[in-house]
C-alpha positions as CSV (number, residue, x, y, z in Angstrom):
1,M,-58.5,-16.7,49.4
2,T,-55.0,-17.8,50.2
3,I,-52.0,-16.3,48.8
4,A,-49.6,-18.3,47.9
5,S,-46.0,-17.3,49.2
6,D,-42.6,-17.1,47.1
7,Q,-40.7,-17.9,50.5
8,P,-40.0,-21.8,50.6
9,E,-42.2,-23.6,53.1
10,T,-40.5,-24.6,56.4
11,P,-39.7,-28.5,56.8
12,S,-42.2,-30.2,58.8
13,E,-42.7,-33.9,60.0
14,T,-45.2,-33.6,57.4
15,T,-43.3,-32.4,54.9
16,S,-42.4,-34.8,52.1
17,L,-39.1,-35.6,51.1
18,L,-39.2,-35.8,47.2
19,S,-40.5,-32.4,45.8
20,G,-43.0,-31.7,44.0
21,H,-42.8,-31.2,40.2
22,N,-44.2,-27.5,40.7
23,E,-41.5,-26.5,42.5
24,S,-38.6,-24.4,41.0
25,P,-35.3,-26.4,40.2
26,V,-32.6,-24.5,42.3
27,Q,-29.1,-24.6,41.1
28,P,-26.4,-25.5,43.5
29,K,-23.5,-23.5,44.0
30,S,-21.6,-26.8,43.4
31,V,-22.4,-26.9,40.0
32,T,-20.8,-23.7,39.1
33,R,-17.5,-24.4,41.6
34,R,-17.3,-27.8,39.5
35,A,-18.1,-26.3,36.0
36,Q,-15.2,-23.7,37.0
37,R,-13.1,-26.0,38.2
38,V,-13.2,-28.4,34.9
39,L,-12.4,-24.7,33.0
40,F,-9.7,-24.0,35.3
41,L,-8.1,-27.4,35.1
42,A,-8.7,-27.4,31.1
43,C,-6.9,-24.2,30.8
44,L,-4.1,-25.8,32.9
45,I,-3.7,-28.9,30.6
46,A,-3.9,-26.6,27.5
47,V,-1.3,-24.4,28.5
48,T,1.4,-27.1,29.6
49,V,0.7,-29.2,26.6
50,D,1.4,-26.0,24.2
51,I,3.9,-24.8,26.5
52,G,5.8,-28.6,25.4
53,N,4.9,-28.0,22.3
54,Y,6.0,-24.0,21.4
55,I,9.2,-25.0,23.7
56,S,10.2,-28.0,21.4
57,V,9.0,-26.1,17.7
58,A,12.9,-24.5,17.3
59,P,15.0,-27.0,19.0
60,Q,13.0,-30.1,17.2
61,L,13.8,-28.3,13.6
62,Q,17.2,-27.7,14.4
63,I,17.9,-31.3,15.4
64,Y,16.6,-32.3,12.7
65,E,18.5,-29.7,10.1
66,L,22.2,-30.7,12.1
67,N,21.2,-34.6,11.9
68,I,20.4,-34.1,8.1
69,C,23.4,-31.7,7.5
70,Q,25.8,-34.0,9.1
71,R,24.5,-36.9,7.1
72,L,25.2,-34.9,3.7
73,H,27.9,-32.7,4.6
74,P,30.2,-35.0,7.2
75,E,33.3,-32.6,6.7
76,V,31.9,-30.0,8.7
77,F,31.4,-31.7,11.6
78,D,35.5,-33.2,11.6
79,S,36.1,-30.4,14.0
80,T,33.4,-30.6,16.1
81,P,34.4,-31.9,19.3
82,G,33.7,-35.5,19.8
83,R,31.7,-35.4,16.7
84,G,28.8,-34.2,17.9
85,L,26.1,-31.8,16.9
86,P,27.4,-28.2,17.8
87,S,24.8,-25.4,19.1
88,V,24.7,-23.5,16.5
89,S,23.9,-24.8,12.4
90,P,26.4,-23.9,10.0
91,S,26.6,-22.0,7.1
92,A,26.4,-25.0,5.1
93,C,23.3,-26.6,6.6
94,K,21.4,-23.7,5.2
95,A,22.8,-25.1,1.8
96,A,19.4,-26.1,-0.8
97,D,19.8,-29.9,-0.3
98,V,19.8,-29.7,3.6
99,Q,16.9,-27.5,3.5
100,G,15.0,-29.1,1.0
101,E,15.2,-32.6,2.6
102,L,14.0,-31.0,6.0
103,A,11.0,-29.1,4.7
104,L,10.2,-32.6,2.8
105,L,10.6,-34.4,6.2
106,K,8.6,-31.8,7.9
107,G,5.9,-31.8,5.0
108,W,5.3,-35.8,5.3
109,M,5.4,-35.8,9.4
110,S,3.0,-33.1,9.3
111,T,0.9,-35.1,6.8
112,F,1.0,-38.8,9.1
113,D,0.3,-36.6,11.9
114,Q,-3.2,-36.0,10.7
115,L,-3.9,-39.6,9.9
116,P,-4.6,-40.6,13.8
117,S,-7.1,-38.1,14.1
118,I,-9.0,-38.9,11.0
119,V,-9.2,-42.5,11.8
120,L,-9.3,-42.6,15.6
121,A,-12.3,-39.7,15.7
122,L,-15.5,-42.2,15.2
123,P,-13.7,-44.9,17.6
124,Y,-12.7,-42.1,20.3
125,G,-15.8,-40.6,20.1
126,L,-17.8,-43.8,20.9
127,M,-15.4,-44.7,23.7
128,A,-16.1,-41.3,25.3
129,D,-19.7,-41.8,25.5
130,R,-19.1,-45.5,26.8
131,V,-16.0,-45.5,29.2
132,G,-16.1,-41.9,29.8
133,R,-14.2,-39.0,28.6
134,I,-11.5,-38.8,31.4
135,P,-10.1,-42.4,30.3
136,V,-10.3,-41.2,26.6
137,L,-8.0,-38.1,27.1
138,F,-5.7,-39.6,29.0
139,L,-5.1,-42.1,26.7
140,S,-4.5,-39.1,23.8
141,L,-2.5,-37.4,25.7
142,A,-0.4,-40.0,26.9
143,G,-0.2,-41.1,22.9
144,A,1.0,-37.6,21.9
145,V,3.7,-38.1,24.9
146,L,4.7,-41.7,24.0
147,E,4.9,-39.7,20.0
148,E,7.4,-37.5,21.4
149,M,9.7,-40.0,23.4
150,A,9.9,-41.9,20.3
151,I,11.0,-39.3,18.1
152,R,13.6,-37.9,20.9
153,V,14.9,-41.0,21.3
154,I,15.7,-41.8,17.1
155,G,16.6,-38.8,17.1
156,N,19.0,-38.7,20.0
157,S,-18.1,-19.5,23.5
158,N,-16.2,-18.2,26.5
159,A,-14.5,-21.5,27.6
160,Y,-13.0,-21.7,24.2
161,F,-12.3,-18.1,24.0
162,I,-10.7,-18.9,27.7
163,L,-8.7,-21.9,25.8
164,S,-7.3,-19.8,22.8
165,A,-5.8,-17.4,25.1
166,S,-4.2,-19.8,26.8
167,I,-2.8,-20.9,23.9
168,L,-1.3,-17.4,23.1
169,L,0.1,-17.4,26.9
170,S,1.9,-20.9,25.8
171,E,3.1,-18.8,22.2
172,I,4.7,-15.6,24.3
173,V,6.5,-17.2,27.1
174,A,7.7,-20.8,26.0
175,V,9.0,-19.6,22.6
176,P,11.3,-16.7,24.1
177,L,12.4,-19.3,26.9
178,S,13.3,-21.8,24.0
179,A,15.2,-19.4,22.4
180,W,17.2,-18.6,25.2
181,M,17.8,-22.1,26.2
182,M,19.1,-23.2,22.6
183,S,21.8,-20.9,22.5
184,S,23.8,-23.3,25.0
185,N,22.1,-26.8,23.6
186,A,19.0,-27.8,21.7
187,W,18.4,-30.8,23.8
188,I,17.6,-28.7,27.2
189,P,14.3,-27.2,25.6
190,W,13.5,-30.2,23.6
191,M,13.4,-32.5,27.1
192,L,11.8,-29.7,28.9
193,G,9.1,-29.5,26.6
194,L,8.6,-33.5,26.7
195,A,8.6,-32.8,30.8
196,C,6.0,-30.0,30.3
197,E,3.8,-32.9,28.3
198,I,4.1,-35.7,30.9
199,S,3.2,-33.3,33.6
200,S,-0.1,-32.6,31.5
201,L,-0.9,-36.3,32.5
202,F,-1.5,-35.7,36.0
203,A,-4.1,-32.8,36.0
204,I,-6.4,-35.3,34.1
205,L,-6.6,-37.2,37.8
206,W,-8.5,-34.0,39.0
207,L,-11.2,-33.3,36.2
208,P,-14.4,-34.6,36.9
209,E,-15.9,-37.2,34.6
210,T,-18.4,-35.6,32.1
211,K,-19.9,-37.9,30.6
212,P,-24.1,-38.1,31.4
213,A,-25.3,-40.5,33.8
214,P,-27.1,-43.3,31.9
215,S,-30.7,-43.7,32.6
216,I,-32.3,-46.1,34.6
217,N,-34.0,-47.5,31.8
218,T,-30.9,-48.4,30.0
219,V,-29.0,-49.4,32.9
220,N,-32.1,-52.0,33.2
221,D,-32.0,-52.9,29.7
222,V,-28.2,-53.1,29.3
223,Q,-27.6,-55.2,32.7
224,P,-29.3,-58.6,31.3
225,E,-27.5,-58.6,27.9
226,T,-24.1,-57.8,29.8
227,A,-24.7,-60.8,32.0
228,G,-25.4,-63.3,29.5
229,H,-23.4,-62.5,26.5
230,S,-20.3,-61.4,28.3
231,K,-17.8,-63.7,26.4
232,R,-18.7,-61.5,23.1
233,S,-18.3,-58.2,24.7
234,S,-14.9,-57.7,22.1
235,A,-17.3,-58.4,19.0
236,F,-19.8,-56.4,20.7
237,T,-17.5,-53.2,21.2
238,W,-16.4,-53.6,17.2
239,A,-19.7,-53.9,16.1
240,S,-20.4,-51.2,18.0
241,V,-17.8,-49.1,16.3
242,V,-19.1,-49.9,12.6
243,H,-22.6,-49.6,13.5
244,F,-21.7,-46.1,14.9
245,A,-19.6,-44.8,12.0
246,R,-22.1,-45.7,9.6
247,S,-24.9,-44.3,11.2
248,Q,-22.2,-41.3,11.4
249,I,-21.7,-41.0,7.7
250,A,-25.3,-41.3,6.9
251,Q,-26.0,-38.4,9.6
252,L,-23.2,-36.5,7.7
253,H,-25.2,-36.9,4.1
254,E,-27.9,-36.2,5.4
255,F,-26.9,-33.2,7.6
256,I,-25.2,-31.7,4.2
257,C,-28.2,-32.1,2.1
258,E,-30.8,-30.3,4.6
259,Y,-27.7,-27.4,5.2
260,P,-26.1,-26.7,2.2
261,S,-24.0,-24.2,4.0
262,A,-22.6,-26.7,6.3
263,L,-20.7,-27.9,2.6
264,V,-19.8,-24.3,1.6
265,I,-18.6,-23.7,5.3
266,S,-16.3,-26.9,5.3
267,I,-14.9,-26.1,1.9
268,A,-13.3,-22.8,2.9
269,F,-11.6,-24.6,5.9
270,F,-10.4,-26.8,3.5
271,F,-8.7,-24.1,1.2
272,S,-7.6,-22.3,4.4
273,S,-6.0,-25.2,6.2
274,Y,-2.7,-23.8,4.1
275,G,-2.8,-21.1,6.6
276,I,-2.5,-23.3,9.5
277,E,0.3,-25.6,8.1
278,A,2.2,-22.6,6.6
279,V,2.5,-20.2,9.9
280,P,4.9,-23.2,11.6
281,F,7.0,-23.4,8.3
282,M,8.2,-19.8,8.4
283,L,10.7,-20.9,10.8
284,Q,12.4,-22.7,8.3
285,Y,11.6,-20.6,5.8
286,V,12.8,-17.1,7.5
287,S,16.6,-19.0,8.7
288,K,17.0,-19.7,4.7
289,R,16.1,-16.9,3.6
290,F,17.3,-14.4,6.0
291,S,20.1,-16.5,7.4
292,W,18.8,-16.3,10.6
293,S,19.2,-19.2,13.2
294,L,16.2,-21.1,14.2
295,A,16.2,-19.5,17.6
296,E,15.9,-16.0,16.1
297,A,13.3,-17.2,13.8
298,S,11.2,-18.5,16.2
299,L,10.5,-15.1,18.2
300,L,8.7,-14.6,15.4
301,I,5.6,-16.9,16.7
302,C,6.1,-14.9,19.8
303,V,5.5,-11.5,17.9
304,K,2.4,-13.1,16.3
305,G,1.0,-14.5,19.8
306,I,1.1,-10.8,21.7
307,I,-0.4,-9.1,18.2
308,N,-3.0,-11.7,18.4
309,C,-3.5,-11.2,22.0
310,F,-3.7,-7.4,21.4
311,A,-6.2,-8.6,18.4
312,L,-8.9,-10.7,20.5
313,M,-8.7,-8.2,23.1
314,L,-9.4,-5.0,21.7
315,V,-9.3,-4.9,17.8
316,L,-12.0,-7.9,17.4
317,P,-14.1,-7.0,20.1
318,I,-14.2,-3.0,19.2
319,A,-15.5,-4.2,15.4
320,T,-18.3,-6.1,16.7
321,K,-19.4,-3.8,18.4
322,I,-19.2,-1.8,15.5
323,L,-20.8,-4.0,13.4
324,D,-23.5,-5.1,15.7
325,R,-25.2,-1.7,15.4
326,Y,-25.8,-2.2,11.1
327,L,-26.1,-6.1,10.7
328,S,-27.0,-9.3,12.3
329,P,-25.1,-11.5,14.1
330,V,-24.6,-13.9,10.9
331,Q,-24.1,-10.9,8.8
332,R,-21.7,-9.5,11.3
333,D,-19.7,-13.0,11.2
334,I,-19.5,-13.2,7.5
335,R,-18.1,-9.7,7.4
336,M,-15.5,-10.5,9.7
337,A,-14.5,-13.7,8.3
338,L,-14.3,-12.3,5.0
339,G,-12.3,-9.0,6.5
340,C,-9.8,-11.8,8.5
341,A,-9.5,-13.8,5.2
342,C,-8.4,-10.8,3.2
343,L,-5.5,-9.6,6.0
344,L,-4.5,-13.6,5.4
345,M,-4.3,-12.9,1.9
346,A,-2.6,-9.9,2.2
347,A,-0.4,-11.1,4.7
348,F,0.8,-13.5,2.5
349,V,1.5,-11.1,-0.6
350,F,3.5,-9.5,2.1
351,M,5.5,-12.9,3.0
352,C,5.9,-13.8,-0.9
353,V,7.5,-10.2,-2.1
354,A,9.5,-9.8,1.2
355,S,13.1,-9.3,0.7
356,H,14.1,-7.5,4.1
357,P,13.1,-9.0,7.4
358,A,11.1,-6.0,8.5
359,V,8.5,-6.6,5.2
360,F,8.2,-10.3,6.4
361,V,7.3,-8.9,9.9
362,V,4.8,-6.5,8.6
363,G,3.2,-10.3,7.2
364,V,3.4,-12.2,10.4
365,A,1.6,-8.9,12.0
366,L,-0.9,-9.5,9.5
367,V,-1.5,-13.2,10.3
368,A,-2.0,-12.5,14.1
369,F,-4.3,-10.1,13.3
370,G,-6.7,-12.2,10.4
371,G,-6.3,-14.7,13.2
372,G,-9.8,-14.6,13.7
373,F,-11.2,-16.0,10.5
374,Y,-11.6,-19.9,12.1
375,A,-13.9,-18.6,15.3
376,A,-15.5,-16.1,13.1
377,L,-16.7,-19.0,10.4
378,R,-16.9,-21.6,13.1
379,S,-19.6,-19.0,14.4
380,V,-21.6,-18.4,11.1
381,G,-22.0,-22.1,10.9
382,S,-23.2,-22.8,14.1
383,A,-25.9,-19.9,13.7
384,L,-26.9,-21.4,10.5
385,V,-27.1,-25.0,11.6
386,G,-28.6,-24.0,14.7
387,P,-27.9,-25.9,18.2
388,S,-28.6,-29.4,17.8
389,H,-26.6,-29.9,14.4
390,V,-23.3,-27.7,16.0
391,G,-21.6,-31.4,16.9
392,L,-22.2,-32.5,13.2
393,L,-20.9,-29.3,12.1
394,N,-17.7,-29.7,14.1
395,T,-17.1,-33.0,12.7
396,T,-17.8,-32.0,9.1
397,I,-14.9,-29.0,9.6
398,T,-12.6,-31.3,11.1
399,L,-12.9,-34.1,8.5
400,T,-12.8,-31.6,5.8
401,Q,-9.6,-29.4,7.5
402,G,-7.6,-32.9,8.2
403,A,-7.4,-33.5,4.5
404,G,-6.6,-30.2,3.7
405,L,-3.3,-30.6,6.2
406,M,-2.6,-33.8,4.8
407,I,-2.2,-32.6,1.3
408,S,-0.8,-29.0,2.7
409,G,2.5,-30.3,4.2
410,P,3.7,-31.8,1.1
411,L,2.7,-29.3,-0.8
412,L,4.1,-26.6,1.0
413,A,7.9,-29.2,1.4
414,G,7.2,-29.3,-2.7
415,L,6.7,-25.6,-3.2
416,F,9.9,-24.5,-0.9
417,R,11.9,-27.4,-2.9
418,A,11.5,-25.4,-6.2
419,G,11.4,-22.0,-5.1
420,M,15.0,-22.6,-3.8
421,A,15.8,-24.2,-7.1
422,W,14.6,-21.2,-9.5
423,E,15.9,-19.0,-6.5
424,G,15.4,-15.4,-6.6
425,V,11.8,-13.9,-6.3
426,W,10.5,-17.7,-6.7
427,M,12.0,-18.4,-3.0
428,G,8.3,-17.0,-2.0
429,L,6.6,-19.7,-3.7
430,P,4.9,-21.1,-0.8
431,W,3.5,-17.8,0.3
432,M,2.3,-17.5,-3.5
433,A,0.3,-20.4,-3.3
434,G,-1.4,-19.2,0.3
435,V,-2.4,-15.8,-1.9
436,I,-4.3,-18.3,-4.1
437,L,-5.6,-20.7,-1.9
438,F,-6.9,-17.6,0.6
439,A,-8.5,-16.0,-2.3
440,A,-10.4,-18.9,-3.1
441,T,-11.5,-19.2,0.7
442,I,-12.5,-15.6,0.4
443,L,-15.0,-16.5,-2.9
444,T,-16.4,-19.5,-1.1
445,V,-17.4,-17.8,2.0
446,Y,-18.6,-14.6,-0.4
447,C,-20.7,-17.1,-1.9
448,L,-22.0,-18.4,1.4
449,Q,-22.9,-14.3,2.2
450,V,-24.8,-14.6,-1.7
451,Q,-26.5,-17.6,-0.3
452,G,-27.5,-16.3,3.2
């Protein structure tokens, strides 16, 4: 009786060139290195784009403010050399009429920024499966760069955690750099942000394609059709888009009927999307409420990034280990989502009643500590629907969250204008609405807990 050895057989003249089915597949090191390379380049692209974004937030807002102020109060700029824009906004630019129009502009800009992501989500998904991920990613970033260039001309799992850390790094590094450069000229950091976004396009050239290779049967089926119908390529593409959209909508309907918890999670994301839109809005609010310059107000983003990084690296892992002793993973994530939502509601309470900058900073710190809400809720959804339906869950969340962000921008602008008109404690009206919406979010997540 011969005992099979675990050692690989030494190749000889009689060794088959094709391995048998009983041989265990060996994961080559090149696959691991390729995955690490993709993650590294993805982080590099994320850092570059986000640095360009965060370094442009405050100077963009200041240039908008100065242009609106110059149009509404031209007498303020008579003493400016060459009748250009000063490096610091005059006190007249903090008037209610200027700030109200600025809030309205930013609110509607946010609304229209969400339209492409909703309208083009299905065509881009189909294109990524047909022509590859890299061309679609390049096209998306090129569109973002062209958007920023147009504004400037007119206005003169672990990988996800690592990507989140990259975004936090961008907040911590880019915002102080932008505030320092704004002391001389707001156009310098804004143009530097554009340069960073353009440079991110070149990193895509080194990304390997991740589109799965078509099977042999698929290739054999497609080749005759392609040869005989090359003239109908455009019609075939549009028909594919329509068919893909219909199939996605049908799958979403079946998915929601099969997993009602996905609808509950999507509603929670719809309510909480107000918080995503309100955090960047705090720059204008702090500048108006406490008479800060926009460069000084932008440092709050840096403070939030540092505290958020501390929470992700220390607080949340410790809380996770403690809850793991008593709860299942799903119940643990639900409790963490509830806790983070309570922190976010408390943060908006502090921001609402803040009559001193220190109280408002406490609210910003609580926002940073509650920033794990969205990741925890996504984790709950992924566990409840199973791995095969995570893509549909993310599509549902994206659509509902996009709809919430479209509404949040004009809502914030309207509440801010009303608060300035009523003055006093009503200045915190945008944050009062946030308290109500996060209370609704907590009730929604609690219903998910009862349902579970």
